[in-house]
C-alpha positions as CSV (number, residue, x, y, z in Angstrom):
1,M,-4.7,-18.1,-19.6
2,A,-2.8,-16.7,-22.5
3,I,-1.1,-18.4,-25.5
4,I,2.0,-17.6,-27.5
5,K,1.0,-17.7,-31.1
6,K,3.1,-16.4,-34.1
7,G,5.4,-14.5,-31.7
8,Q,2.5,-12.7,-29.9
9,I,1.1,-13.3,-26.5
10,I,-2.7,-13.4,-26.7
11,A,-4.9,-13.3,-23.6
12,E,-8.0,-15.4,-23.5
13,E,-11.2,-13.4,-23.7
14,K,-12.4,-14.3,-20.2
15,E,-9.3,-12.7,-18.6
16,A,-8.8,-9.9,-21.2
17,N,-10.9,-7.2,-19.5
18,S,-9.5,-7.9,-16.1
19,L,-5.9,-7.6,-17.5
20,L,-6.8,-4.3,-19.3
21,Q,-8.4,-2.9,-16.1
22,S,-5.2,-3.8,-14.2
23,G,-3.0,-1.9,-16.7
24,F,-1.7,-4.9,-18.6
25,G,-1.8,-5.5,-22.3
26,R,-3.4,-3.6,-25.2
27,R,-6.4,-4.2,-27.4
28,A,-5.7,-5.1,-31.0
29,G,-9.0,-5.6,-32.7
30,E,-10.8,-8.3,-30.9
31,E,-7.7,-9.6,-29.1
32,V,-5.8,-8.4,-26.1
33,L,-2.1,-8.7,-26.6
34,L,0.4,-8.8,-23.8
35,Y,3.9,-7.4,-24.0
36,P,6.5,-10.1,-23.1
37,L,7.6,-8.4,-19.9
38,E,4.0,-8.1,-18.7
39,A,3.3,-11.8,-19.4
40,A,6.5,-12.9,-17.7
41,Y,5.7,-10.8,-14.7
42,L,2.1,-12.1,-14.4
43,Q,3.3,-15.7,-14.8
44,E,6.0,-15.2,-12.1
45,L,3.3,-14.0,-9.7
46,S,1.1,-17.0,-10.7
47,L,-1.6,-14.6,-11.9
48,L,-1.6,-15.9,-15.5
49,Q,-0.7,-19.2,-17.1
50,I,0.9,-18.9,-20.5
51,T,1.2,-21.7,-22.9
52,I,3.1,-22.4,-26.1
53,S,2.1,-25.4,-28.3
54,G,-0.1,-26.7,-25.5
55,K,2.7,-26.7,-22.8
56,Q,3.3,-24.1,-20.1
57,A,5.8,-21.5,-21.3
58,K,8.9,-20.9,-19.3
59,Q,10.1,-17.4,-18.5
60,K,13.0,-17.7,-21.0
61,D,10.5,-18.6,-23.7
62,I,8.4,-15.5,-23.0
63,L,11.4,-13.2,-22.7
64,S,12.9,-14.6,-25.9
65,L,10.1,-12.7,-27.7
66,L,12.0,-9.5,-26.8
67,K,14.5,-10.2,-29.5
68,P,16.6,-7.0,-30.0
69,K,17.0,-5.7,-33.5
70,K,20.4,-4.5,-34.6
71,L,19.8,-0.8,-33.6
72,E,18.5,-1.9,-30.2
73,S,21.6,-3.9,-29.2
74,K,22.5,-1.3,-26.5
75,L,19.4,-2.3,-24.5
76,P,19.8,-4.1,-21.3
77,S,19.3,-7.9,-21.6
78,A,15.7,-9.3,-21.6
79,Q,16.3,-10.5,-18.0
80,E,17.6,-7.1,-16.9
81,Q,14.5,-5.4,-18.5
82,F,12.3,-7.9,-16.6
83,E,14.0,-7.0,-13.3
84,I,13.5,-3.3,-13.9
85,Y,9.9,-3.9,-14.9
86,S,9.2,-6.0,-11.9
87,V,10.6,-3.3,-9.5
88,L,8.3,-0.7,-11.2
89,R,5.2,-2.8,-11.1
90,G,6.0,-4.0,-7.6
91,A,6.0,-0.4,-6.5
92,G,2.5,0.0,-7.9
93,R,3.5,1.8,-11.0
94,L,1.7,1.3,-14.3
95,V,4.2,0.9,-17.2
96,R,3.5,1.4,-20.9
97,F,6.0,0.6,-23.6
98,S,7.0,2.9,-26.4
99,P,5.7,1.8,-29.8
100,H,8.6,3.7,-31.4
101,S,11.6,2.8,-29.3
102,P,12.2,0.0,-26.8
103,H,14.6,2.2,-25.0
104,Y,11.7,4.3,-23.5
105,W,8.9,3.3,-21.1
106,R,6.2,5.6,-19.8
107,V,5.5,5.2,-16.1
108,Y,2.4,6.5,-14.4
109,A,1.9,7.5,-10.8
110,R,0.6,5.0,-8.3
111,G,-3.1,4.3,-8.6
112,I,-3.4,6.1,-11.9
113,G,-4.8,4.3,-14.9
114,R,-3.4,4.9,-18.4
115,E,-6.8,6.4,-19.5
116,Q,-7.0,8.8,-16.5
117,E,-3.9,10.9,-16.7
118,R,-0.7,11.4,-18.6
119,A,2.5,9.5,-17.7
120,Q,4.6,11.0,-15.0
121,I,8.0,9.5,-15.8
122,L,9.9,8.7,-19.0
123,I,12.2,5.8,-18.2
124,R,15.2,5.5,-20.5
125,L,16.7,1.9,-20.3
126,V,20.5,1.9,-20.5
127,C,23.2,-0.7,-19.9
128,A,25.5,-0.2,-16.9
129,D,28.4,0.6,-19.3
130,W,26.3,3.1,-21.3
131,K,28.1,6.2,-22.5
132,T,26.6,9.3,-24.1
133,S,27.5,12.8,-25.2
134,L,26.3,16.0,-23.6
135,S,24.4,16.9,-26.7
136,S,22.6,13.6,-26.7
137,L,21.8,14.0,-23.0
138,E,20.5,17.5,-23.6
139,L,18.3,16.2,-26.4
140,E,16.8,13.5,-24.2
141,L,16.1,16.1,-21.5
142,C,14.4,18.3,-24.0
143,V,12.2,15.5,-25.2
144,A,11.2,14.6,-21.7
145,R,10.5,18.3,-20.9
146,Q,8.3,18.6,-24.0
147,L,6.3,15.6,-22.9
148,R,6.1,17.1,-19.4
149,M,7.7,14.1,-17.8
150,E,10.7,13.5,-15.6
151,L,13.6,11.7,-17.3
152,V,14.9,8.7,-15.3
153,F,17.6,6.4,-16.4
154,A,17.1,2.7,-15.4
155,F,19.9,0.1,-15.3
156,I,21.3,-2.9,-13.4
157,Q,24.5,-2.3,-11.5
158,K,26.0,-5.0,-9.3
159,G,22.8,-7.0,-9.5
160,N,20.6,-4.2,-8.3
161,V,18.1,-2.1,-10.2
162,Q,19.2,1.6,-10.2
163,F,17.2,4.7,-11.2
164,V,18.9,8.0,-11.8
165,K,16.7,11.1,-12.3
166,M,18.0,13.8,-14.6
167,S,16.8,17.4,-15.0
168,K,17.9,20.6,-16.5
169,F,17.5,23.9,-14.6
170,S,18.6,27.5,-14.9
171,L,20.1,29.6,-12.1
172,D,18.0,32.7,-13.2
């Protein structure tokens, strides 16, 4: 069980270690906090019950905690982010969220824990109508290369989750 309190999703102590071992949540002092997408995913699979004010929280209540800030308005909707996250977790991938930018997620290889190895993929969330410049694209590729990760754009198109892998290479 977990509760929504002051805009955070806090796992109960008896389930906290199990959640952490399964790649969900993060420890913040004595508490284990869940990211809204993780909590919604676990609740949808009936693996975790989440309450708010003593009542079971609905998915929309949980996803509403993903309120975009002004600069983040070009993110996919909370529901689209949930669909992308569900596809990744359903494929056995561990997903960690960027503390600096909600546009980026770190994705680990199947069967790898976040403490065991570095992330393999840098997911960049974009809207289906997203536009960018070549210089911005080159900068994103440079960042991914410096982190030694593959850059993958994730978006929803015609109701389906799409992933597009980008890379830069030389003909030398």
